N, CA, C and O atoms as a GROMACS GRO file, in nm:
protein
  248
    1UNK      N    1   2.119  -0.689  -0.903
    1UNK     CA    2   2.210  -0.799  -0.888
    1UNK      C    3   2.168  -0.917  -0.975
    1UNK      O    4   2.249  -0.974  -1.048
    2UNK      N    5   2.042  -0.952  -0.965
    2UNK     CA    6   1.991  -1.066  -1.041
    2UNK      C    7   2.000  -1.039  -1.192
    2UNK      O    8   2.037  -1.127  -1.269
    3UNK      N    9   1.966  -0.919  -1.232
    3UNK     CA   10   1.975  -0.883  -1.374
    3UNK      C   11   2.118  -0.899  -1.424
    3UNK      O   12   2.140  -0.951  -1.533
    4UNK      N   13   2.213  -0.854  -1.347
    4UNK     CA   14   2.355  -0.863  -1.384
    4UNK      C   15   2.397  -1.010  -1.399
    4UNK      O   16   2.464  -1.046  -1.496
    5UNK      N   17   2.360  -1.094  -1.304
    5UNK     CA   18   2.396  -1.235  -1.310
    5UNK      C   19   2.332  -1.305  -1.430
    5UNK      O   20   2.396  -1.388  -1.495
    6UNK      N   21   2.207  -1.271  -1.459
    6UNK     CA   22   2.140  -1.330  -1.575
    6UNK      C   23   2.205  -1.284  -1.705
    6UNK      O   24   2.222  -1.364  -1.798
    7UNK      N   25   2.242  -1.158  -1.713
    7UNK     CA   26   2.306  -1.108  -1.835
    7UNK      C   27   2.443  -1.172  -1.855
    7UNK      O   28   2.482  -1.198  -1.969
    8UNK      N   29   2.516  -1.197  -1.748
    8UNK     CA   30   2.645  -1.265  -1.759
    8UNK      C   31   2.629  -1.404  -1.819
    8UNK      O   32   2.712  -1.447  -1.898
    9UNK      N   33   2.524  -1.474  -1.781
    9UNK     CA   34   2.498  -1.610  -1.828
    9UNK      C   35   2.415  -1.612  -1.957
    9UNK      O   36   2.381  -1.719  -2.008
   10UNK      N   37   2.382  -1.493  -2.009
   10UNK     CA   38   2.300  -1.479  -2.130
   10UNK      C   39   2.165  -1.548  -2.116
   10UNK      O   40   2.118  -1.614  -2.209
   11UNK      N   41   2.105  -1.533  -1.999
   11UNK     CA   42   1.973  -1.588  -1.972
   11UNK      C   43   1.869  -1.487  -2.020
   11UNK      O   44   1.872  -1.370  -1.981
   12UNK      N   45   1.778  -1.533  -2.103
   12UNK     CA   46   1.672  -1.446  -2.155
   12UNK      C   47   1.568  -1.428  -2.045
   12UNK      O   48   1.510  -1.524  -1.995
   13UNK      N   49   1.546  -1.302  -2.008
   13UNK     CA   50   1.458  -1.272  -1.896
   13UNK      C   51   1.392  -1.136  -1.913
   13UNK      O   52   1.429  -1.057  -1.999
   14UNK      N   53   1.294  -1.111  -1.828
   14UNK     CA   54   1.228  -0.982  -1.824
   14UNK      C   55   1.166  -0.962  -1.687
   14UNK      O   56   1.129  -1.059  -1.620
   15UNK      N   57   1.157  -0.837  -1.646
   15UNK     CA   58   1.094  -0.803  -1.518
   15UNK      C   59   0.966  -0.725  -1.548
   15UNK      O   60   0.971  -0.617  -1.606
   16UNK      N   61   0.853  -0.780  -1.508
   16UNK     CA   62   0.725  -0.714  -1.529
   16UNK      C   63   0.697  -0.616  -1.417
   16UNK      O   64   0.728  -0.643  -1.301
   17UNK      N   65   0.638  -0.503  -1.450
   17UNK     CA   66   0.594  -0.400  -1.356
   17UNK      C   67   0.710  -0.326  -1.289
   17UNK      O   68   0.688  -0.250  -1.195
   18UNK      N   69   0.832  -0.346  -1.334
   18UNK     CA   70   0.948  -0.282  -1.272
   18UNK      C   71   0.939  -0.129  -1.282
   18UNK      O   72   0.963  -0.059  -1.184
   19UNK      N   73   0.904  -0.079  -1.398
   19UNK     CA   74   0.896   0.066  -1.418
   19UNK      C   75   0.782   0.125  -1.338
   19UNK      O   76   0.799   0.229  -1.273
   20UNK      N   77   0.666   0.062  -1.341
   20UNK     CA   78   0.550   0.114  -1.268
   20UNK      C   79   0.577   0.121  -1.119
   20UNK      O   80   0.539   0.218  -1.054
   21UNK      N   81   0.642   0.020  -1.064
   21UNK     CA   82   0.670   0.020  -0.920
   21UNK      C   83   0.779   0.121  -0.888
   21UNK      O   84   0.781   0.177  -0.778
   22UNK      N   85   0.870   0.144  -0.983
   22UNK     CA   86   0.971   0.249  -0.963
   22UNK      C   87   0.907   0.387  -0.955
   22UNK      O   88   0.953   0.473  -0.880
   23UNK      N   89   0.802   0.407  -1.033
   23UNK     CA   90   0.732   0.536  -1.035
   23UNK      C   91   0.631   0.545  -0.921
   23UNK      O   92   0.616   0.651  -0.859
   24UNK      N   93   0.562   0.436  -0.894
   24UNK     CA   94   0.457   0.434  -0.791
   24UNK      C   95   0.485   0.323  -0.689
   24UNK      O   96   0.414   0.223  -0.686
   25UNK      N   97   0.587   0.340  -0.606
   25UNK     CA   98   0.627   0.230  -0.516
   25UNK      C   99   0.520   0.188  -0.416
   25UNK      O  100   0.519   0.073  -0.372
   26UNK      N  101   0.429   0.277  -0.381
   26UNK     CA  102   0.326   0.241  -0.284
   26UNK      C  103   0.214   0.158  -0.347
   26UNK      O  104   0.126   0.110  -0.277
   27UNK      N  105   0.218   0.142  -0.478
   27UNK     CA  106   0.118   0.061  -0.548
   27UNK      C  107   0.171  -0.079  -0.580
   27UNK      O  108   0.113  -0.150  -0.662
   28UNK      N  109   0.279  -0.117  -0.518
   28UNK     CA  110   0.343  -0.246  -0.545
   28UNK      C  111   0.246  -0.362  -0.527
   28UNK      O  112   0.242  -0.453  -0.609
   29UNK      N  113   0.167  -0.359  -0.420
   29UNK     CA  114   0.072  -0.468  -0.395
   29UNK      C  115  -0.035  -0.475  -0.503
   29UNK      O  116  -0.079  -0.584  -0.539
   30UNK      N  117  -0.076  -0.362  -0.554
   30UNK     CA  118  -0.179  -0.360  -0.658
   30UNK      C  119  -0.129  -0.426  -0.786
   30UNK      O  120  -0.206  -0.489  -0.857
   31UNK      N  121   0.000  -0.411  -0.815
   31UNK     CA  122   0.057  -0.470  -0.935
   31UNK      C  123   0.104  -0.613  -0.912
   31UNK      O  124   0.137  -0.684  -1.007
   32UNK      N  125   0.108  -0.656  -0.788
   32UNK     CA  126   0.156  -0.790  -0.757
   32UNK      C  127   0.308  -0.796  -0.747
   32UNK      O  128   0.366  -0.903  -0.761
   33UNK      N  129   0.371  -0.683  -0.724
   33UNK     CA  130   0.517  -0.678  -0.711
   33UNK      C  131   0.585  -0.688  -0.848
   33UNK      O  132   0.519  -0.691  -0.952
   34UNK      N  133   0.716  -0.692  -0.846
   34UNK     CA  134   0.793  -0.709  -0.968
   34UNK      C  135   0.801  -0.858  -0.996
   34UNK      O  136   0.840  -0.936  -0.909
   35UNK      N  137   0.764  -0.897  -1.116
   35UNK     CA  138   0.763  -1.039  -1.151
   35UNK      C  139   0.873  -1.071  -1.250
   35UNK      O  140   0.899  -0.995  -1.343
   36UNK      N  141   0.937  -1.182  -1.228
   36UNK     CA  142   1.045  -1.227  -1.315
   36UNK      C  143   0.991  -1.326  -1.417
   36UNK      O  144   0.920  -1.420  -1.381
   37UNK      N  145   1.024  -1.304  -1.544
   37UNK     CA  146   0.992  -1.401  -1.648
   37UNK      C  147   1.122  -1.448  -1.710
   37UNK      O  148   1.209  -1.367  -1.743
   38UNK      N  149   1.134  -1.580  -1.725
   38UNK     CA  150   1.254  -1.640  -1.782
   38UNK      C  151   1.211  -1.731  -1.897
   38UNK      O  152   1.109  -1.800  -1.888
   39UNK      N  153   1.287  -1.731  -2.004
   39UNK     CA  154   1.257  -1.817  -2.118
   39UNK      C  155   1.261  -1.963  -2.073
   39UNK      O  156   1.342  -2.001  -1.988
   40UNK      N  157   1.174  -2.045  -2.130
   40UNK     CA  158   1.162  -2.186  -2.092
   40UNK      C  159   1.295  -2.259  -2.093
   40UNK      O  160   1.324  -2.339  -2.004
   41UNK      N  161   1.376  -2.233  -2.193
   41UNK     CA  162   1.504  -2.304  -2.207
   41UNK      C  163   1.606  -2.263  -2.102
   41UNK      O  164   1.705  -2.334  -2.082
   42UNK      N  165   1.583  -2.151  -2.033
   42UNK     CA  166   1.679  -2.100  -1.936
   42UNK      C  167   1.634  -2.118  -1.791
   42UNK      O  168   1.701  -2.071  -1.699
   43UNK      N  169   1.521  -2.185  -1.770
   43UNK     CA  170   1.464  -2.194  -1.635
   43UNK      C  171   1.557  -2.264  -1.537
   43UNK      O  172   1.575  -2.216  -1.425
   44UNK      N  173   1.617  -2.375  -1.576
   44UNK     CA  174   1.700  -2.452  -1.482
   44UNK      C  175   1.819  -2.371  -1.434
   44UNK      O  176   1.846  -2.367  -1.313
   45UNK      N  177   1.892  -2.306  -1.524
   45UNK     CA  178   2.009  -2.230  -1.481
   45UNK      C  179   1.967  -2.106  -1.402
   45UNK      O  180   2.038  -2.064  -1.310
   46UNK      N  181   1.851  -2.048  -1.437
   46UNK     CA  182   1.801  -1.933  -1.361
   46UNK      C  183   1.768  -1.975  -1.218
   46UNK      O  184   1.799  -1.902  -1.124
   47UNK      N  185   1.708  -2.092  -1.201
   47UNK     CA  186   1.676  -2.141  -1.067
   47UNK      C  187   1.804  -2.168  -0.988
   47UNK      O  188   1.807  -2.142  -0.867
   48UNK      N  189   1.908  -2.218  -1.052
   48UNK     CA  190   2.036  -2.240  -0.984
   48UNK      C  191   2.094  -2.109  -0.934
   48UNK      O  192   2.143  -2.101  -0.821
   49UNK      N  193   2.089  -2.006  -1.016
   49UNK     CA  194   2.142  -1.875  -0.977
   49UNK      C  195   2.063  -1.819  -0.859
   49UNK      O  196   2.122  -1.768  -0.764
   50UNK      N  197   1.932  -1.829  -0.864
   50UNK     CA  198   1.849  -1.779  -0.755
   50UNK      C  199   1.875  -1.858  -0.627
   50UNK      O  200   1.880  -1.799  -0.519
   51UNK      N  201   1.890  -1.989  -0.638
   51UNK     CA  202   1.919  -2.070  -0.519
   51UNK      C  203   2.054  -2.034  -0.458
   51UNK      O  204   2.068  -2.033  -0.336
   52UNK      N  205   2.153  -2.003  -0.541
   52UNK     CA  206   2.284  -1.962  -0.490
   52UNK      C  207   2.272  -1.830  -0.415
   52UNK      O  208   2.340  -1.810  -0.314
   53UNK      N  209   2.187  -1.739  -0.463
   53UNK     CA  210   2.166  -1.612  -0.393
   53UNK      C  211   2.096  -1.633  -0.260
   53UNK      O  212   2.120  -1.558  -0.164
   54UNK      N  213   2.010  -1.732  -0.252
   54UNK     CA  214   1.938  -1.761  -0.128
   54UNK      C  215   2.025  -1.833  -0.025
   54UNK      O  216   1.992  -1.835   0.093
   55UNK      N  217   2.136  -1.890  -0.068
   55UNK     CA  218   2.225  -1.962   0.022
   55UNK      C  219   2.310  -1.862   0.099
   55UNK      O  220   2.397  -1.796   0.041
   56UNK      N  221   2.286  -1.850   0.229
   56UNK     CA  222   2.357  -1.753   0.311
   56UNK      C  223   2.478  -1.813   0.382
   56UNK      O  224   2.540  -1.745   0.464
   57UNK      N  225   2.512  -1.938   0.354
   57UNK     CA  226   2.623  -2.000   0.425
   57UNK      C  227   2.758  -1.935   0.391
   57UNK      O  228   2.853  -1.946   0.469
   58UNK      N  229   2.766  -1.868   0.276
   58UNK     CA  230   2.890  -1.802   0.238
   58UNK      C  231   2.898  -1.658   0.287
   58UNK      O  232   3.000  -1.592   0.266
   59UNK      N  233   2.793  -1.609   0.352
   59UNK     CA  234   2.792  -1.472   0.400
   59UNK      C  235   2.847  -1.465   0.542
   59UNK      O  236   2.815  -1.549   0.626
   60UNK      N  237   2.928  -1.364   0.568
   60UNK     CA  238   2.985  -1.345   0.700
   60UNK      C  239   2.974  -1.198   0.740
   60UNK      O  240   2.989  -1.110   0.655
   61UNK      N  241   2.949  -1.173   0.864
   61UNK     CA  242   2.945  -1.036   0.914
   61UNK      C  243   3.088  -0.988   0.934
   61UNK      O  244   3.168  -1.055   1.000
   62UNK      N  245   3.119  -0.874   0.876
   62UNK     CA  246   3.254  -0.818   0.890
   62UNK      C  247   3.250  -0.683   0.956
   62UNK      O  248   3.354  -0.621   0.976
   0.00000   0.00000   0.00000
């Protein structure tokens, strides 16, 4: 979801350890989880997108 939203906004980003955790999911703690890297110039808009995802006021149980 996050990757799709970043690509729509053309935010330069990368996910570290994504492949390793996909292959070895039980080693997630050893790798420190999947880490997001965002280009310096895109940090503010990336934080806005993440904050919107964290806002649950628009979510409703159906």
